[in-house]
C-alpha positions in Angstrom: 102.0 187.5 74.6 100.2 185.2 77.0 96.9 186.1 75.2 98.4 184.0 72.2 99.9 181.2 74.2 96.8 179.7 75.6 92.9 179.8 75.9 91.3 180.2 79.2 88.1 178.8 79.9 87.0 179.8 83.2 89.7 178.9 85.3 90.1 175.6 83.1 94.0 176.4 81.4 94.8 174.4 78.2 98.7 174.5 78.2 101.1 172.7 75.2 104.0 173.0 77.1 106.1 169.8 78.5 108.4 170.1 81.4 110.5 167.8 83.5 112.4 168.3 86.7 115.1 166.3 88.6 113.8 165.0 91.8 116.4 166.4 94.8 116.7 164.9 97.9 115.3 168.1 99.4 111.5 166.9 98.1 111.7 164.0 100.4 111.9 166.7 103.5 108.4 167.6 102.6 105.5 165.4 103.2 102.4 166.1 101.2 99.0 166.1 102.8 96.0 166.8 100.9 93.3 168.7 103.1 90.6 168.7 100.4 90.6 166.9 97.1 87.6 167.8 95.9 87.3 171.5 96.0 86.6 172.2 92.4 89.0 174.4 90.9 90.8 175.3 94.1 92.2 178.8 93.9 93.2 181.2 96.5 94.9 179.7 99.8 95.9 181.7 103.2 95.8 180.4 106.9 95.4 182.1 110.1 93.8 180.7 113.6 90.2 181.3 112.6 88.6 179.9 116.0 91.2 180.9 118.6 92.2 177.7 119.9 95.8 178.2 119.3 96.3 176.1 116.2 96.5 177.3 112.6 93.3 176.9 110.1 93.2 177.4 106.6 91.3 179.5 104.1 90.4 178.5 100.5 88.3 179.4 97.6 87.1 177.0 94.8 86.8 179.2 91.6 84.3 176.7 89.7 82.6 175.8 93.0 82.0 179.3 93.6 83.1 178.4 97.3 84.6 180.3 100.2 85.5 177.9 102.9 87.6 177.5 106.0 89.2 174.3 107.3 89.2 173.8 110.9 92.4 172.1 112.2 91.8 169.7 115.2 95.3 170.7 116.7 97.0 167.7 114.7 96.4 168.8 111.2 93.4 166.9 110.6 90.7 169.3 109.1 87.0 169.7 109.3 85.8 171.7 106.0 83.1 174.6 106.6 81.6 176.6 103.8 81.2 179.9 104.5 80.1 180.8 101.0 78.9 178.8 98.1 77.3 181.7 95.8 80.6 184.0 95.3 80.5 183.6 91.5 84.5 182.2 90.6 85.8 182.9 93.9 89.4 183.6 93.6 91.5 184.9 96.5 90.7 184.9 100.6 92.5 186.7 103.4 91.5 186.1 106.9 91.7 189.0 109.2 89.8 190.6 112.2 88.6 193.4 109.9 86.4 195.1 112.6 88.5 194.6 115.6 86.0 192.8 117.6 88.9 189.8 118.6 87.2 187.2 116.2 88.8 186.7 112.7 86.8 187.5 109.3 87.1 186.9 106.0 87.7 188.9 102.9 87.1 187.2 99.2 87.1 188.2 95.7 85.0 187.0 93.1 86.5 187.1 89.6 83.4 187.8 87.3 82.1 190.8 84.9 80.2 191.8 88.1 83.3 191.4 90.1 82.6 191.6 93.9 84.6 192.1 97.3 83.1 190.6 99.9 83.7 190.6 103.6 82.4 187.8 105.8 81.9 189.1 109.3 82.7 186.7 112.1 80.0 186.7 115.0 82.5 185.1 117.5 81.3 181.6 116.7 82.6 181.1 113.1 79.0 182.2 111.7 79.7 184.8 109.0 77.4 187.3 107.5 78.5 188.8 104.1 78.9 192.4 103.3 79.3 193.6 99.9 82.4 196.2 99.4 82.0 196.3 95.9 80.4 194.5 92.7 81.5 196.5 90.0 85.0 195.5 90.0 85.7 193.5 86.9 87.2 190.3 87.5 88.4 191.2 90.8 91.8 189.1 91.6 94.1 189.3 94.5 93.5 190.9 97.8 95.3 192.0 100.8 94.2 193.9 103.9 96.6 196.5 105.7 96.1 199.9 107.1 97.1 201.9 104.3 96.8 205.2 105.2 97.7 204.7 108.8 94.6 205.8 110.6 94.3 202.6 112.9 91.8 200.7 110.9 92.4 198.2 108.4 91.7 198.9 104.4 91.5 196.5 101.7 93.7 196.6 98.5 92.7 194.5 95.5 93.8 193.9 91.5 91.2 193.3 88.8 92.2 191.7 85.9 89.7 192.5 83.3 89.1 196.0 84.5 92.8 196.8 84.6 93.1 198.3 87.9 94.5 198.2 91.6 92.2 199.5 93.8 92.0 200.4 97.7 89.2 200.7 99.9 89.4 203.0 102.5 87.7 202.0 105.9 86.2 204.9 107.6 86.7 202.8 111.1 83.2 201.5 111.0 83.6 199.1 108.0 82.1 201.8 105.7 84.5 201.8 102.6 85.2 204.7 100.1 86.9 203.2 96.9 90.2 205.2 95.4 92.1 203.7 92.3 95.7 203.5 92.7 96.5 202.5 89.2 95.0 201.9 86.0 95.6 200.5 82.5 97.3 197.4 83.8 96.1 194.9 81.3 95.4 191.8 83.4 96.2 193.2 86.7 96.7 190.6 89.1 99.7 189.9 91.5 100.0 192.2 94.5 102.2 193.4 97.4 101.9 196.1 99.7 105.0 197.2 101.2 107.0 200.4 102.3 109.5 199.7 99.3 111.2 203.0 99.5 111.5 203.1 103.5 109.9 206.5 103.7 107.2 205.4 106.1 104.3 205.1 103.7 103.0 201.9 102.1 103.6 201.4 98.6 101.9 199.0 95.9 103.6 196.2 93.8 101.8 194.7 91.0 102.1 192.6 88.2 100.1 192.7 84.9 99.7 189.3 83.3 98.4 190.5 79.7 100.5 193.7 79.8 103.6 191.6 80.6 104.8 194.5 83.3 105.9 194.4 87.0 105.4 197.8 88.4 105.4 199.5 91.5 103.0 202.6 93.0 104.9 205.0 95.1 102.6 206.4 97.8 103.5 210.2 98.5 102.3 209.8 102.0 98.9 210.9 101.3 97.9 207.8 99.3 98.5 209.8 96.1 100.2 207.2 93.9 103.2 207.7 91.0 103.9 204.6 89.0 107.2 203.4 88.3 107.9 200.4 86.0 110.1 197.7 87.0 110.1 195.6 83.9 107.9 196.2 81.1 108.5 192.9 79.2 108.1 189.9 81.9 106.1 187.7 79.6 102.6 186.7 81.6 103.7 188.5 84.6 101.6 186.8 87.0 102.8 187.2 90.9 104.9 189.3 92.8 106.3 189.0 96.2 108.9 191.3 98.2 111.9 190.6 100.6 115.5 191.6 101.2 116.6 188.7 99.1 120.5 189.6 99.2 120.4 190.9 102.8 121.7 194.3 101.8 119.1 196.1 103.7 116.9 197.1 101.0 113.7 195.7 99.6 114.1 193.4 96.4 111.1 192.0 94.3 110.5 188.5 93.0 107.9 187.8 90.3 106.8 185.0 88.2 106.3 185.0 84.5 104.2 182.4 83.2 104.8 182.6 79.6 108.3 183.8 80.1 108.6 180.3 82.1 110.5 182.3 84.7 111.1 183.0 88.1 113.1 186.4 88.6 114.0 188.6 91.3 114.8 192.2 90.8 117.8 193.6 92.6 117.1 197.1 94.4 120.3 199.5 94.3 118.6 201.0 97.6 117.0 203.8 95.3 114.4 201.7 93.7 116.5 201.2 90.8 116.1 197.5 89.9 118.3 194.6 88.0 116.5 191.8 86.6 118.0 188.3 87.6 116.6 185.0 86.4 116.4 182.4 89.4 115.1 179.4 87.4 112.9 178.2 84.5 109.5 177.1 85.4 106.8 176.6 82.6 104.0 178.4 83.6 105.0 179.9 86.5 102.0 181.1 88.3 102.4 181.9 92.1 105.6 182.9 94.1 106.1 183.3 97.9 109.5 184.5 99.8 110.1 182.7 103.3 113.3 181.4 104.8 112.7 177.9 104.5 115.7 176.3 105.9 116.4 178.7 108.6 120.0 179.9 107.4 118.7 183.9 107.3 118.6 183.5 103.9 115.3 184.4 102.0 114.3 181.3 99.8 111.5 181.2 96.9 108.7 179.0 96.6 106.6 178.6 93.4 103.9 176.5 91.7 103.5 176.1 87.9 100.5 176.7 86.0 101.4 173.3 83.8 100.1 169.8 84.0 100.7 167.6 86.0 101.6 170.3 88.3 104.9 171.5 90.0 105.8 172.7 93.5 109.4 173.8 93.7 111.6 175.8 96.0 114.9 177.7 95.1 117.0 177.6 97.8 118.9 181.0 98.5 122.6 180.0 98.7 123.9 183.6 98.9 125.6 185.9 96.4 122.5 185.9 94.0 122.4 182.4 93.6 119.4 179.9 93.8 119.5 176.0 94.1 116.4 174.3 92.8 114.4 171.6 94.6 111.3 169.8 93.7 108.5 169.5 96.1 105.8 168.0 94.1 105.4 166.8 90.7 101.7 166.1 90.9 99.9 169.0 92.3 97.6 169.9 89.2 97.5 173.4 87.5 99.5 175.2 90.4 97.4 178.4 91.4 97.4 179.2 95.1 100.5 179.6 97.6 100.8 180.3 101.2 103.8 179.6 103.6 103.3 179.4 107.6 104.0 177.1 110.3 101.0 175.2 110.1 101.7 172.3 112.7 103.7 174.9 114.8 106.7 172.8 115.0 109.2 175.4 114.4 109.9 175.0 110.8 108.0 176.8 107.8 105.2 174.5 105.9 103.8 175.4 102.7 100.2 175.2 101.2 99.0 175.1 97.9 96.4 174.6 95.6 96.3 172.7 92.2 93.2 174.0 90.4 92.6 171.3 87.5 93.3 168.6 90.4 90.4 170.1 92.7 93.2 169.8 95.2 94.2 171.9 98.6 97.1 170.6 99.9 100.0 171.2 102.4 103.6 170.1 102.4 105.1 169.3 106.0 108.7 170.6 106.4 111.2 168.9 108.1 114.0 171.1 106.6 115.2 172.7 109.8 114.1 173.5 113.3 113.6 176.8 114.9 116.2 179.6 114.5 117.0 183.2 115.7 116.2 185.9 112.8 116.5 189.5 112.6 114.9 191.8 115.5 113.3 194.3 112.9 111.4 193.8 109.8 112.3 195.7 107.0 108.8 195.2 105.4 106.7 196.9 108.0 109.0 198.0 111.0 107.6 195.1 113.3 110.2 195.2 116.4 110.8 192.1 118.6 113.0 193.1 121.6 115.5 191.2 123.6 113.6 189.6 126.8 114.7 190.5 130.2 116.0 189.5 132.6 118.0 187.1 130.3 119.0 184.6 131.6 115.5 183.7 133.0 115.4 182.7 136.5 111.7 182.9 137.8 110.1 185.1 134.8 110.9 187.2 132.1 109.2 190.0 130.1 109.2 190.5 126.2 108.5 193.7 124.6 107.5 194.0 121.1 106.3 197.1 118.6 103.4 196.9 116.1 103.3 199.7 113.6 99.8 198.5 112.2 96.7 196.5 113.7 97.7 192.6 113.1 96.8 189.1 114.3 99.6 188.7 116.8 100.8 185.0 118.0 103.7 185.2 120.4 104.9 181.5 121.4 107.9 179.7 123.0 109.9 176.8 121.6 112.9 174.6 122.7 116.0 174.3 120.5 114.2 171.1 118.8 111.7 173.1 117.4 108.9 171.9 120.0 106.2 173.9 121.0 106.5 174.9 124.5 103.7 177.8 125.4 101.6 180.3 123.8 101.7 183.9 125.2 99.6 186.0 123.0 97.1 184.7 120.5 94.6 187.8 119.3 94.1 190.7 117.3 96.0 193.6 118.6 96.2 197.4 117.9 99.4 199.2 116.7 101.4 200.4 119.7 104.2 198.8 122.0 103.3 195.5 123.9 104.6 193.8 126.9 104.2 190.2 127.9 105.1 188.4 131.0 106.2 184.8 131.0 106.8 182.8 134.3 109.1 180.2 132.5 105.9 177.7 132.6 104.9 175.4 129.7 101.2 174.9 128.2 100.4 172.5 131.3 101.8 174.8 134.0 105.3 173.0 134.5 108.6 175.0 135.0 110.6 174.5 131.8 114.0 173.2 132.6 117.2 175.2 132.1 118.5 175.4 128.5 118.0 177.6 125.5 114.6 178.8 124.0 113.2 180.6 121.3 110.3 183.2 121.2 108.7 183.7 118.0 106.2 186.6 117.2 104.1 186.5 114.2 102.2 189.5 113.4 100.3 189.2 110.2 102.5 188.0 107.8 105.7 189.2 109.3 107.6 186.4 111.4 110.5 187.2 113.9 112.3 185.0 116.4 114.8 185.4 119.0 116.7 183.7 121.6 116.6 183.2 125.2 118.3 181.4 128.2 116.6 179.8 130.9 119.2 179.2 133.9 118.5 179.3 137.7 
C-alpha cells in the first residue's frame, strides 16, 4: 500500500527507491527549456492562449508557494511570469478556459488543504483576475477539469478530492452560479481525473484513480448525470493518474493509468463493451502523471509519463502497434515529477511537453523535433469534434473550412506548410457549440498569397487536436 511506502510532508515526498534508465537517441530530439526555476513545489500545469495574441501561454501552480501563475509567451517562447494569486494554500491544479464565455480566458484552480477550495479567477479582458470561490469545503481538492457535463451549453466543473475521497461536479446555471453534486464517494485518495464519453452513448462519463484505494474506476452517466460506478482495476498500487484515448486504433476508448507504488504505467484495453484487459506498458518508479498524445505523427497514440522519484524522470513510450511500446528517456533531472501537459507550444507543427518538477521547484518545457505536421482523423472519438474537408480543394483563390463543435471550447484553426511552419491563424477565440464555417483567401499572416503546394489545416478545440490536408494549385 502507498501509505506504507512513503511519508508525505505537504508536497515533500521522501522515497527510498533507486532507478536508472538507458538514455535513448530520441531523448536528443527533445530540448529542455526552463520556464521557471523558482516556483516552490511546482505542481499543476496547463496551457492556453491567455492574452489572445496568437501564441500559447502557460498556467502553473506552486503548492508550497501557494501560487497560481500564468506565464506570458512573447511569441518566441520567452515567458514573463504573472502571479494571479499567492494566497491559495497548497495550490494544486489549474485549468485555463473561458468559463463565462465573454471571449477572454479565465483560470480554475484547486487548493489541497483541509478547507479545500475550488476558485475561478475571472479575467476582465486585460488579464486582471477577480477570484470567485466555488467551494471551500472540498477536503484536499485535487484535479480539476472544465466541460459541459450536462450538455446545456454552459461550462461545468468536475474535480477530485484526495482526502474527502470523492469526485464532484459543479453545475453551472449559465451565470456562473454553481450547484454541487456528488459523482462518486468512498474513493480513498481520489486524484486522477478524465471526463469522456467512454461508452459512446452521447453523454459524458468520468474516469478516476484513487491513490490510497489502489483503484481505477469509471462512472457511467445515465444521460441525466446520475452515475454508476464500474471498477476497472481494484489493485493498481498507488493509482495516481488517468488518461483516455484509443490506444489500439480499434474504434473504442482505452484507459492509461499510472501506479506510483506499483511503479508501473499501464493501459486497459477496451473490448468495445467497457470490459477492460490490463497491459503493463513499462516500469517507472513512482509513476505519477500520464498524458496520451501522438508525439511522432504516426497515427498511433504514445504515452508521456513523469516519475515521482529523485532526481526526476520524464519518459515517452512510443506506440509501435500491436499493443507494444518502446521507451525513450526525455529527462533524468526533472525533480520529483508531478504535473504534465502536451501541446504544440511553439506552433511549429509538432507536440511539445510541459512538466513540473516539484522538488526542483521547476516548470519546464521540452521542445520536440520528432516530426513535422501530418494528417489525423477527421472525427475525434473522445468528444465528437468533426473537422471536414475544405472545399474547393485544390484551392485556387479561396477555400472554406467547416467544423462541428459538440461543446463550447476555446478554438484555434491554423494553416501550416509541409515543413510544419506556421502560415496563418484563421480562428483563435472561445466558441459555442455548433457548426462553424471559415473562409481562407490563401494568404499568409503577412497578407502574401501562398505558393502552390500541400498545406495542412489544424483545429484545436479545448484539448482535442485534428489535422487535415489541402492542396493549393492555381
